[in-house]
C-alpha positions as CSV (number, residue, x, y, z in Angstrom):
1,X,36.1,28.7,24.8
2,X,35.0,28.0,21.0
3,X,31.7,29.3,19.8
4,X,29.4,27.5,17.7
5,X,29.2,28.4,13.9
6,X,26.5,30.6,13.3
7,X,24.1,29.5,10.9
8,X,24.2,31.5,7.7
9,X,21.2,33.7,6.6
10,X,21.3,31.5,3.0
11,X,21.0,27.7,5.2
12,X,18.2,29.2,7.2
13,X,16.2,29.9,4.0
14,X,16.7,26.4,2.9
15,X,16.0,24.8,5.8
16,X,12.9,27.0,5.6
17,X,12.0,26.1,2.1
18,X,12.7,22.7,2.3
19,X,10.5,22.3,5.4
20,X,7.9,23.9,3.3
21,X,8.3,21.6,0.5
22,X,8.3,19.0,3.0
23,X,4.7,20.4,4.0
24,X,3.3,20.6,0.6
25,X,4.4,17.0,-0.4
26,X,2.4,15.5,3.3
27,X,-0.7,17.2,2.2
28,X,-0.8,16.3,-1.2
29,X,-0.1,13.5,-0.6
30,X,-2.5,12.4,1.9
31,X,-5.3,13.6,-0.5
32,X,-3.9,11.5,-3.5
33,X,-3.9,8.6,-1.5
34,X,-6.9,8.9,0.2
35,X,-8.6,9.8,-3.0
36,X,-9.9,13.1,-1.9
37,X,-7.8,14.6,-5.6
38,X,-8.6,11.4,-7.8
39,X,-7.4,10.3,-10.5
40,X,-7.5,13.1,-13.1
41,X,-7.8,15.6,-10.9
42,X,-5.7,18.9,-11.8
43,X,-3.4,20.2,-9.8
44,X,-2.9,23.8,-9.7
45,X,-0.1,25.0,-8.1
46,X,-0.9,28.9,-7.1
47,X,-4.0,27.7,-5.9
48,X,-2.4,24.7,-3.8
49,X,-0.2,27.6,-2.9
50,X,-2.6,29.9,-1.5
51,X,-4.2,27.4,0.6
52,X,-0.8,26.5,2.3
53,X,0.4,30.0,2.8
54,X,3.4,29.7,0.4
55,X,5.0,30.5,-2.8
56,X,4.5,28.4,-5.7
57,X,8.5,27.1,-5.2
58,X,7.9,24.6,-2.7
59,X,4.6,23.0,-4.4
60,X,6.5,22.7,-7.6
61,X,9.1,20.6,-5.5
62,X,6.7,18.8,-3.7
63,X,4.9,17.6,-7.0
64,X,8.4,16.6,-8.6
65,X,8.7,14.2,-5.8
66,X,5.4,13.1,-6.5
67,X,5.8,13.0,-10.1
68,X,9.2,10.7,-9.2
69,X,6.8,8.6,-7.4
70,X,4.4,8.2,-10.0
71,X,1.4,9.9,-8.5
72,X,1.3,12.8,-10.7
73,X,1.6,13.2,-14.5
74,X,2.4,16.5,-15.6
75,X,2.3,17.7,-19.3
76,X,3.4,20.7,-21.3
77,X,1.3,23.2,-21.5
78,X,-1.6,21.6,-19.4
79,X,0.2,21.2,-16.1
80,X,0.0,18.8,-13.2
81,X,-2.8,16.0,-12.6
82,X,-2.8,12.9,-10.4
83,X,-2.0,10.2,-11.8
84,X,-4.8,7.7,-14.0
85,X,-4.8,4.1,-12.4
86,X,-2.5,1.9,-14.7
87,X,-4.9,-1.4,-14.7
88,X,-2.0,-3.5,-15.5
89,X,0.0,-2.3,-13.1
90,X,-2.4,-3.4,-11.0
91,X,-2.0,-6.7,-12.3
92,X,1.6,-6.3,-12.6
93,X,2.3,-5.4,-8.8
94,X,-0.8,-8.2,-7.3
95,X,1.5,-10.8,-9.2
96,X,4.5,-9.5,-8.0
97,X,2.9,-9.2,-4.3
98,X,2.0,-12.9,-4.8
99,X,4.8,-14.8,-5.1
100,X,7.2,-12.4,-2.8
101,X,4.1,-12.9,0.0
102,X,3.8,-15.8,-0.9
103,X,8.1,-16.7,-0.2
104,X,7.7,-14.0,3.0
105,X,4.8,-16.0,4.7
106,X,6.5,-19.3,4.0
107,X,10.0,-18.6,5.7
108,X,8.4,-16.7,8.4
109,X,6.4,-19.4,9.6
110,X,8.9,-21.8,11.3
111,X,9.7,-18.4,13.5
112,X,6.2,-17.5,14.0
113,X,5.1,-17.9,18.3
114,X,2.1,-19.1,20.0
115,X,1.0,-15.2,20.5
116,X,1.5,-14.5,16.1
117,X,-0.6,-17.4,15.7
118,X,-3.1,-16.3,18.3
119,X,-2.7,-12.4,16.9
120,X,-3.2,-13.7,13.7
121,X,-7.2,-15.6,14.3
122,X,-7.9,-12.8,16.4
123,X,-7.3,-9.7,13.4
124,X,-9.4,-12.8,10.8
125,X,-12.1,-13.2,13.5
126,X,-12.5,-9.1,13.3
127,X,-12.7,-9.8,9.3
128,X,-15.3,-12.4,9.8
129,X,-17.2,-9.9,12.0
130,X,-16.8,-7.2,9.7
131,X,-18.8,-9.0,6.7
132,X,-22.3,-8.4,7.4
133,X,-21.8,-4.5,7.8
134,X,-19.1,-4.8,5.0
135,X,-16.6,-1.7,5.0
136,X,-14.2,-2.8,2.2
137,X,-11.5,0.1,3.1
138,X,-11.8,-1.6,6.9
139,X,-11.5,-5.2,5.4
140,X,-8.5,-4.3,3.3
141,X,-6.6,-2.5,7.1
142,X,-7.1,-5.6,9.0
143,X,-6.4,-7.7,6.0
144,X,-3.4,-6.1,5.6
145,X,-2.5,-6.6,9.4
146,X,-3.7,-9.9,9.1
147,X,-0.6,-10.8,6.7
148,X,1.8,-8.4,8.3
149,X,1.7,-11.1,11.8
150,X,2.2,-14.1,9.0
151,X,5.1,-12.5,7.6
152,X,7.0,-9.9,9.9
153,X,9.2,-12.9,11.4
154,X,10.2,-13.8,8.2
155,X,14.2,-13.4,8.2
156,X,15.1,-11.9,4.9
157,X,14.9,-8.2,5.6
158,X,15.5,-7.6,1.9
159,X,12.3,-10.1,1.0
160,X,10.1,-8.2,3.7
161,X,11.2,-4.6,2.1
162,X,9.8,-5.5,-1.1
163,X,6.5,-7.2,0.1
164,X,6.0,-3.4,2.1
165,X,6.8,-1.5,-1.1
166,X,4.5,-3.7,-3.1
167,X,1.7,-3.3,-0.5
168,X,2.2,0.2,-0.3
169,X,1.8,0.3,-4.3
170,X,-1.0,-1.8,-4.4
171,X,-2.6,0.9,-1.8
172,X,-1.7,3.7,-4.2
173,X,-3.0,2.1,-7.3
174,X,-6.3,0.8,-5.9
175,X,-7.4,2.1,-2.3
176,X,-9.7,-1.5,-1.9
177,X,-9.4,-4.3,-3.9
178,X,-12.5,-5.2,-2.5
179,X,-14.6,-2.4,-3.1
180,X,-15.2,-3.9,-7.0
181,X,-15.3,-7.9,-5.4
182,X,-17.3,-7.6,-2.4
183,X,-18.0,-11.3,-2.3
184,X,-13.9,-12.2,-2.3
185,X,-14.1,-11.1,1.4
186,X,-15.4,-14.5,2.3
187,X,-14.0,-16.6,0.5
188,X,-10.7,-14.6,1.5
189,X,-11.3,-15.2,5.5
190,X,-11.5,-18.9,4.9
191,X,-8.4,-19.1,3.5
192,X,-6.9,-17.2,6.2
193,X,-7.9,-19.6,8.6
194,X,-6.4,-22.3,6.2
195,X,-3.0,-20.5,5.8
196,X,-2.9,-20.6,9.9
197,X,-4.0,-24.0,10.0
198,X,-0.7,-25.6,7.7
199,X,1.2,-23.2,9.7
200,X,0.0,-24.7,13.2
201,X,0.4,-27.8,11.6
202,X,3.8,-27.2,11.1
203,X,3.1,-28.0,7.4
204,X,5.8,-28.2,4.8
205,X,7.5,-24.7,3.7
206,X,6.5,-25.0,0.0
207,X,2.5,-25.9,1.0
208,X,2.6,-22.6,3.0
209,X,4.1,-20.8,0.4
210,X,1.7,-22.7,-2.1
211,X,-1.3,-21.7,0.3
212,X,-0.5,-18.2,0.7
213,X,0.2,-17.6,-2.8
214,X,-3.3,-18.9,-4.1
215,X,-4.8,-16.5,-1.9
216,X,-3.6,-13.4,-2.7
217,X,-3.7,-14.9,-6.8
218,X,-7.3,-15.6,-6.6
219,X,-8.1,-12.0,-4.9
220,X,-6.7,-10.6,-8.6
221,X,-8.4,-13.3,-10.2
222,X,-11.7,-12.0,-8.7
223,X,-10.8,-9.0,-9.9
224,X,-9.9,-9.5,-13.0
225,X,-13.4,-11.2,-14.2
226,X,-15.1,-8.4,-12.8
227,X,-13.7,-5.4,-14.5
228,X,-12.8,-7.9,-17.9
229,X,-15.4,-11.4,-17.9
230,X,-13.5,-14.3,-18.6
231,X,-10.1,-13.4,-17.9
232,X,-7.6,-15.6,-16.0
233,X,-5.0,-14.5,-13.6
């Protein structure tokens, strides 16, 4: 009877180190994306290692991963910090998402079922219900759910991947745009209704794409006008 290959001590140590690095990464990533660690926050390796009850080696590996993702910056003789928000990156991501999401929604429209559209309307009703006691973070989560319903059946998997990537990138750059422009939320839900109406009516794909793109662009324009009065998307 053949014996199973034995795991060497070195392999076991590597596995443990990888597991610790992954745990440190997940722990840090959560605190950065939830803004517990705000932009500019200094990441002290020794303190984090002590908090997680591990050596600084896996923490350093985790920080390198976060640096590669643009969530952390490292300066010689200064150390690691949570990356500062680059306003231009946000503008570029919103502009890119307007194009990608518009196209994905138009391609998905013929594949949306009655059940999909009912779900989209239900999510939008929940968005409307939340306007009186407004929570920008909850609104953003539901807003993303609404759009995901509409673009999920897009038959182009690469386009879907790009849309999902830009949504995630926006989440890292701004936890909620509606924190800055809460008044935009009311206009947003009305535009949602119009997009669903166009899809239900079997509007040409170009019209659906135009409406979805304009919807995203209007949110960007509202943000820019808030941050830089007089600016245009």
